[in-house]
N, C-alpha and C positions, 0 to 999 in steps of 0.2 A: 524598308517595309512599306508597301503601299497602303492607302486608306482602307481598302476592303479587308486586307489582312489584319490591320489593327482592329477594325470593328469586329471581325470574326473572333480574334483572340480575346478581346474584352468581353464579348457576349459569352464566350465559353468560360472565361475566368469567373465572371460574376454568377453565372448559372451554377457552376461547381461549388463556389463558395456558399451560395444560398442553400443548395441542397445538402452539401456535405460539411463545408467548413465550420459552420456554427456548431453542428453536432460534435465534430471532432474537438472543437475548442471548449466544449462544456467543462470537461474535467479540469484542465489548467485554470479556467476562469473561476471555477468554484473554489479553487485554492487561492487565486489572486484576490478574489473579492474579500477574503479575510484580512488582506493587507491593503486597505483603501489607497494609501499613497502610491504603492507599487501598481495597483490595478489602474489607477488614474493615469500614471505615467505611461504605461504600456498603451492604453487607449489613446492618449494624446499623441504618442509617436505614430500610431496608425493614421490619425487624422492629418498630422503634419506630413506623413508620407504621401497621402493622397493629394494634398494641396501642393506639396513640393514637386511631385511628379507632374502635376498639371502645369506648374510654372516652367519646369525644365522642358517638358515635351511639347507644349503648345504655345509657348511665348505669348502670354496674354496681352502684351502691348503691341503685338504685330498689326492690330487693326484689321484682322481678317474676319470674315463671317464665321459665326459659331458653327464648328464642324460637328458632325454626328459622333465621330469617335471621341471628340472632346467632351460632349454631353454624356456619353457612356462612361467615360473615365470619372467625371465629377459625380454624376448621379449614382452610378454603381458603387464607386469607391466610398462616397459618403454614406450610402445606405448600408454597405458592409460594415463600415466603422461604427455607425450607430447601432446596427444589429449586434455587433460584437459587445458593445457596452451593455446591452440589455439581456442578451441570451444567458440562460443559466441562472438568472436572478429570481429566486422564489421569495416568499415573504421573509424568510430568515436572512437571505442575501440582502434584501432591501434594508432590513433592520441593521445589518452589519455596516452598510454604507449609511451611517447615521448622518444627521443634519450637519455635523461639523465638516463632512466631506462632500455631501450632496450639494450644499449651497455654492461652494467654490466651483464644483463641477458644472452646475447649471450656468453660473456666470461665465465660465470659460467657454462652454459650448455656445452660449449666446454671443459672446465676443467673436468667436471664430466665424459664426454664421453671418454676423453683421459685416465683418471684414470681407468675407467672401461675397456677400450681396453687394456691398459698395464697389468692390472690384469689378464684378460683372456689370453693374449698372453703368459705371464710368466707361467700361470698355464698349458695351453694346447699346447703351441707352442715351449716351451723351455725345452729340456731334456739335461742337461749338468752337467758332474761330477765336483766335486771340490776335492782338495787334501785331505781334512779331513772329507768329507762326512757330512758337517754341513747343507747345504742348502736344501730347498724344491726342487730346480731344480735338485739337485743330486738324491733325492728320485725318481723324475720322470725318470731320466736316469736309475737308478738301476731297477726300475719296468719294464721298456721297454726293456732293453738290457742285463740284467744279466741272460743270458741263452746261451746254455742249461746248466743245472746243473745235473751231473750224480748221480748215486745211492750212491756215496761216499761223496757227498756234494761239489764237485769241479766244477767250471765253465769249463766244458770240456766234451768231448765225453766219452763213456764207455771205460774202460780199454782194452788194446790190449790183446786178448787171442789167437792170431794166432802164433803157435810155429815156423812157417816158416819165420816170420819177426823179425828183430832185434828191440828190444824195447828201445826207447829213453825216459827217464823220466826226466822231468824238475821240479825241486823243488825250492820253493821260496815263494814270497809274492805277493803283488798287481802288481808288475812289470811283473811277470811271467804270471799272470792270465789275464792280459790285462785290468786293471782298466782304465776306460775312453774310451776304444776302443769299438765301438758299435757292431762289428761283431768279434767273436773269430777267424774266418778264417784269420783276419788281424793281430793277435798277433804273436809274433815271434815263439812260439812252433808250431803253425799250419802252418805258412809260411815255417818253417824249414821242416815240414813233407812233404810239396809239393816239396821242393827242393831235399829232400833225395829220394823221389820216393817210389814205392810199396814195396821195400825190407825192409823198416823201418816203424814203427808205433811210433807216438809221443803222450805222455800223460803228464798231469801236476799234481803235488801235490803242490798246492799253494792256499793260502787264504790271503786276505788283512789283514795285521797286524801280519802275521807270522814272527818270526825270524828264524834263521838257525836251532835252536834247535827244534822248533815246527814243521818245515817242515821235519826235519830229523826223528822225532818221527813218523810222518805220513808216511814217506817213508818206514819205516820198517814194517808198517802195511798194506802197499799197496798190493793188491792181485797178481800183476805181478811184478816179479823182473826185474830190468833194465839190459839191455846189455850195455847201455851207460847212464851215469848220467850227467845232466847239472844243476849246481847250479847258480841260479840268485841271485846275492848279491847286496843289496842296502845299502846305508849309515846308515839307521836306524836299521839295523840288530844287531848292537852292543848293542843297548838299549832295544831290544825286548826280550832278553833271560837272561841267568844267570848273565851276567855282570851288568845287571840293578840293582842288589842288592847293588852294591857299588856306584851307581850313585844317585845324588839327584833327587827327584821327579820333573817331568816336570809340573810346575804349570802355570795356566793362559793361556794355549794355546787356549782354548775355553772360552770365557767370555759370560755368560748368560745375556740376556737382563734385563734391569731394570724391576722390577715388574709392573710398570705402562705401560710398552710397550710389555710385554711378550705375551699378548693375540694377539696383532697385528702381531708380528713377527711370531707367530705360526699359525695364521689363515689367513694371507694375503700374497700372493706371492710377492707383490710389497715391502712391509715392510721387508719381509724375504730376498729378493734380496739385498736391501740396507744394512741390518744389517750384513749378512754373506758374501756377495760378495764385498761390498764397504768398510764398516766400519772395518770389521775384517782384510781384506787384506791391506787396505790403512792406516787406523789409528792405528791398533794394530800390524801391520807388522808380522802377524802370521807366514808366511813362513820363514822370516829372523830369527825370534826368535827360530824357530825349528832347523834351520841349526846351529845357535850358540850353542844350547844345544848339538847337535850331535858332533860338533867340540870339545867341552869340553870333551865329552865322549872319543873320540879318543886320546885326549891329556892326559887322565888319565891312567898312566901306569898300575895300578891295574886292571882297567876295561878291558884294552886291553889284559893283560896277561890271565885273566879269559876267555875272549871271544875266544882268539886264542887256548888256551889249552883245554877248555871244549866243545867248539862247533865246530870250524873249524877243529880241530884235530880229532874229532869224525867222521866227514864225510870223511876226507882223510884216516883215518885208516880203515873205513868200506869198502871203494871201493878197497883199496889195499888188504885186506883180501880176497876179492871176485874177484880180477883181473878185475874190472870194470873200463873202461876209464872214467875219470872225466874231465869236462870242466866247466869253471867258467866265467860268464858274470859279470863284475864289473861295476855297473852303477854309473855314476856321478850324481850330482844335475843338472838336465836338464835345470833349470832356470839359472844356472851359473856353467858350467862344470869346467872352469878354477879355479873358486873360491873354488871348492871342491877338488882340487888336493892334498892338504895336508891330507885329510881324506882317499883318495884312496890309497895313498902311502904305508901305512903299510899292507893293504890288498893285494895289488899287490906284495909287497915284500914277504909276507908270502907264497903265492902260487908259486911265482917264485923260492923260495928256495926249494920247494918240486917238482919242474918240472911239475907243473899242468898247462896245456895250458889255457890261459885266453883271453877273449875279453875285452880289455881296452876301454871303451866308451869315455874316455877323448881324446884319439887319434882318435878313430873311428869317432867321431862327430866333429872333428876339422874343423872350417870354416863354420859350419852350425848354423844358427841363432836359439836362444832358442825358438822363436815362431814356428819354423818348427819342433822342437823336442818334444814340449809339446802338450798334447791333446787340451788344451785351456788355456787362460790367467790365469785361477783360479786353474788349475790342472797341476802340474809338473810331472805327469806320462807320459810315452813315447807315442808319436804319432804313427800313422801307419808307417810313414817314419822311425822313430827310430826303431820300431820293425823290419821293413824290413832290415835295415842295420845290425842289430844284427843277424837276421836269416841267412843272407848271410855270415857273418863272422863265425858263428858257422858251417855252411855247409862246408866252406873251411877247418876248423880245423878237423871236423869229417871225412871227405872224404879223407884226406891226407893219402897215403899208409903208 
């Protein structure tokens, strides 16, 4: 059945019920009101039927725009159910529904409306990323803000093809592409472009989940060669590439819901929010366990040797062969910069030994609270402020004579 047919059917159904249904229902309701528990149970079944039909027919976790037929179902159905509750109740009827039954009724109605309101708000009013892209709210954010995407699949403008401008290319992963930042104009590559002015053009070769090796492979296929290269380096880069073959697999970062609950988690935003935003982060300590895994990777001499010699050295050698200036942004764990100093140390030492200028975010962000550096409490990617500080630091390095 197409949308117009559904809308027409719902308009007809609610109109008939409004004009005829309540009058027809008066007689049985006058009898039911004398048995308050039975009256309340029948009314509650009506409300549950409306909400259940909404869940089954419209899939509230689909992340789709609110459809007219969905609004008609909810608005008309709830109006009908509330009208059913009130029609046929004169003063005697109200006295029959004495305080012993009215108070629980009011509580139940309030609870249903609160749950419905929370579900609608989380579905349509919350678009918020999370570090691991688990939740439905992240899907909302991605659908609304992951744009523009150029012809090469990057969240970026088209590549620079003006030979009169110096081309700055930023390679990296989700930190470079602005994961969690709503407007790409607020990410550090695009803020850097504004600071550098018209003599420069800035583009990105970055995809969430990329390691240095993946970004470097895409860099070599990019249609415009860089005059300046910026490497955005995050802690997990060591585990994303060739060094991963000597590291144990990372297990249990995402724990799927119990089969009895999986339908609710996948089809209701309220349950999804609790499971992935509260349970995963609070009870399972997802972020802390991930950092422990990365710390063990940096402490593994074999993994570090492979990473440095096969991935970092490939980038350094490539720019030196072409006489391209290289700058590196070394990102700390924004939820705890000081706590990630041991993981930053070998990376900083590697580039310092090769005279590669770096932006050390551990010192750059000193004194700034984690809440100001992260895009939100569930996502440790850089905020607009963090992007701004990095762009200013890069601008100072690139423009030094």
